[in-house]
C-alpha positions in Angstrom: 0.0 0.0 0.0 1.3 3.4 -1.0 0.3 6.2 1.4 1.1 9.9 0.5 0.7 13.1 2.5 0.7 16.6 1.0 -0.1 20.0 2.4 -1.6 21.2 -0.9 -2.4 24.8 0.1 -5.8 24.9 -1.6 -7.1 21.7 -3.2 -9.2 23.6 -5.7 -6.4 25.9 -6.8 -4.0 22.9 -7.3 -6.3 20.1 -8.5 -4.2 19.9 -11.7 -1.0 19.3 -9.6 -2.9 16.6 -7.7 -3.9 14.8 -10.9 -0.3 15.0 -12.1 1.0 13.7 -8.8 -1.5 10.8 -8.7 -0.5 9.8 -12.2 3.2 10.0 -11.3 3.3 8.3 -7.9 0.1 6.2 -8.0 -0.8 6.4 -4.3 -3.5 4.1 -2.9 -4.3 6.6 -0.2 -3.7 10.4 -0.4 -3.8 12.5 2.8 -4.2 16.2 2.2 -3.8 19.2 4.6 -4.8 22.8 4.2 -7.5 22.0 1.6 -9.1 25.5 2.3 -12.7 24.5 1.5 -15.8 23.0 2.9 -17.0 19.5 2.2 -19.5 20.6 -0.5 -16.9 22.6 -2.3 -14.4 19.7 -2.5 -13.6 18.6 -6.1 -14.9 15.0 -5.8 -15.4 14.4 -9.5 -11.8 15.3 -10.3 -10.6 12.6 -7.8 -13.1 10.1 -9.2 -11.5 10.7 -12.6 -8.1 9.9 -11.0 -9.6 6.5 -9.8 -9.8 7.7 -6.2 -13.5 7.6 -5.4 -13.5 7.1 -1.6 -13.2 10.3 0.4 -13.3 11.6 4.0 -13.3 15.4 4.1 -13.1 17.6 7.2 -13.4 21.1 5.8 -13.7 24.7 6.9 -14.6 27.9 5.1 -11.4 29.5 3.6 -8.9 28.0 6.1 -7.3 24.8 7.3 -9.2 21.6 6.4 -7.9 18.0 5.8 -9.0 15.1 3.7 -8.2 11.5 3.1 -8.8 10.1 -0.4 -8.5 6.4 -1.3 -8.7 4.0 -4.2 -10.1 1.4 -1.7 -13.2 1.6 0.4 -12.6 3.4 3.7 -14.5 3.6 6.9 -14.7 7.0 8.6 -13.5 7.0 12.2 -13.9 9.8 14.8 -11.5 12.6 14.5 -8.9 12.9 17.3 -9.9 15.8 19.5 -6.6 17.6 19.3 -7.3 21.2 18.3 -8.2 23.4 21.3 -10.0 25.8 18.9 -11.9 23.0 17.2 -10.6 23.9 13.7 -10.7 21.4 10.9 -7.3 19.9 11.5 -7.7 16.1 11.9 -9.2 13.2 10.0 -9.2 9.4 10.6 -10.2 6.4 8.5 -9.7 2.7 8.3 -8.5 1.2 4.9 -8.0 -2.6 4.6 -7.7 -2.9 8.3 -5.1 -0.1 8.6 -6.0 3.0 10.6 -4.8 6.1 8.8 -4.9 9.6 10.4 -3.9 12.9 9.0 -3.1 16.1 11.0 -2.5 19.7 10.3 -0.7 21.1 13.3 -1.0 24.9 13.7 2.0 26.7 12.3 2.5 28.8 15.4 3.0 32.3 14.0 6.3 34.2 14.1 7.3 34.6 17.7 8.2 31.5 19.8 6.7 32.9 23.0 3.3 31.5 24.2 2.9 34.5 26.6 2.9 37.1 23.8 1.9 35.0 20.8 -1.5 33.2 21.0 -0.8 31.3 17.8 2.3 29.7 19.4 0.4 28.9 22.6 -2.2 27.2 20.4 0.4 25.1 18.7 1.9 24.0 22.0 -1.5 23.1 23.3 -2.1 21.0 20.2 1.2 19.1 20.7 0.3 18.5 24.4 -3.0 16.9 23.4 -1.1 14.8 20.9 1.1 13.5 23.7 -1.9 12.3 25.7 -3.9 11.0 22.8 -1.2 8.9 21.1 0.3 7.4 24.3 0.2 3.6 23.5 -1.3 4.2 20.0 -1.7 0.6 19.1 -0.1 -1.6 16.4 -1.9 -0.7 13.2 -1.8 3.1 12.9 -0.2 5.3 10.2 0.0 8.9 11.2 0.5 11.4 8.4 0.4 15.2 8.0 1.9 18.6 8.1 3.1 18.5 11.8 4.7 21.9 11.3 7.8 20.8 13.3 11.2 20.0 11.8 12.4 17.7 14.5 16.1 17.0 13.9 19.3 18.8 13.3 19.4 17.5 9.7 15.7 18.4 9.1 16.5 22.1 8.6 19.0 23.9 6.4 20.8 25.4 9.4 20.2 23.9 12.9 22.0 26.8 14.7 20.3 29.6 12.8 16.8 28.1 13.2 16.9 27.3 16.9 14.9 30.5 17.7 12.6 30.1 14.7 9.1 28.7 15.1 9.0 25.0 13.8 12.5 24.2 15.1 12.6 25.6 18.7 13.6 23.1 21.4 10.2 23.3 23.0 8.5 22.1 19.8 11.0 19.5 18.8 11.0 18.0 22.3 7.2 17.9 22.4 7.0 16.2 19.0 9.6 13.6 20.0 7.7 12.9 23.1 4.6 12.2 21.0 6.6 9.9 18.7 8.2 7.9 21.6 5.0 7.8 23.7 3.0 6.4 20.8 5.6 3.9 19.8 5.9 5.4 16.3 8.7 5.0 13.8 9.5 8.1 11.6 9.4 6.3 8.3 11.3 8.9 6.3 14.2 8.8 8.7 14.0 5.0 8.9 14.6 5.0 5.1 17.0 8.0 5.0 18.8 8.3 8.4 20.9 11.3 9.5 23.2 13.0 8.7 21.4 13.1 5.3 19.5 16.3 4.9 15.8 15.8 4.2 13.3 18.7 3.5 9.6 18.9 2.5 9.0 22.7 2.7 10.7 25.7 1.1 9.4 29.2 1.7 7.7 31.3 -1.0 9.9 34.2 0.2 12.9 32.5 -1.4 12.5 33.0 -5.1 15.4 30.6 -6.0 14.4 27.9 -3.6 16.2 25.1 -5.4 19.6 26.9 -5.6 19.6 27.9 -1.9 17.8 24.8 -0.7 16.9 26.5 2.6 14.3 23.9 3.5 12.7 22.3 6.5 11.1 18.8 7.0 7.7 19.7 8.3 5.7 16.8 6.7 5.8 13.4 8.2 4.5 9.8 7.9 4.8 7.7 11.0 3.8 4.1 11.7 3.2 2.2 14.9 4.0 -1.4 15.9 4.4 -4.0 13.2 3.3 -1.6 10.4 6.6 0.1 10.5 8.4 -3.2 9.9 6.7 -3.4 6.5 8.3 -0.3 5.2 9.6 -0.8 1.6 10.3 2.7 0.5 9.9 6.4 1.4 10.2 9.3 -0.9 9.8 13.1 -1.0 8.7 14.4 -4.4 10.8 17.5 -4.4 10.2 18.2 -8.1 6.6 19.3 -7.3 8.0 22.4 -5.6 9.2 23.5 -9.0 5.8 23.2 -10.7 4.0 26.3 -11.8 2.2 28.0 -8.9 3.2 25.2 -6.5 2.4 24.5 -2.9 5.3 25.4 -0.7 5.2 21.8 0.6 6.3 18.7 -1.3 4.4 15.4 -0.9 5.8 12.5 1.1 4.9 8.9 0.2 5.7 5.6 1.8 5.2 2.1 0.5 4.2 -0.5 3.0 4.0 -4.3 2.7 
């Protein structure tokens, strides 16, 4: 089974990119974040044309929103109650006996101080809820999404320069690692490509020559619990999508599981 995750930054604006990616990578399950639409506005017919007819959409007007699209029948499961503001940031399904969840963790704003920045406080609260929810997550869970944290030294272009930048501060990286360890998860991308290899999934729109400077961060993740992780065959970041016309600032991540 091939499971992909992509912060698409508007599913309607980039439906052509999604069709191109599905044709290229042929995922069985596609988890999307930041779809930026409500359920009735989601381009269902376009995904049906791609051969992906089974959908679970958790949308919101204009902002946030997540979706899980599958070639195979899926069963909708209750969304994990992780967002203190009850925004559309979580979705969960079961496909062929495998539980798949996708998350869109809040970005956290610009200032890494919860006392002065409510957005950062919101992000830390979300991560705290993740710690409690995923403790002892079970043996058949795949967790995907834009977790908005670059956890390791080699998941950013400069560890020293980004230690005070939201997404790589110690309070965030330590919280995310506590979620991973407490849930018994394996970080599948790093299982396939261990440090010190650099691995990025996001490049800022502010950097016009993103490929030349390669000032990226690994914000998008696919984790697996228990025996599921042992079935990892491959993991790939489709960096080329960042160079497509009017791209998302994130690139999709896909894992192949036995």
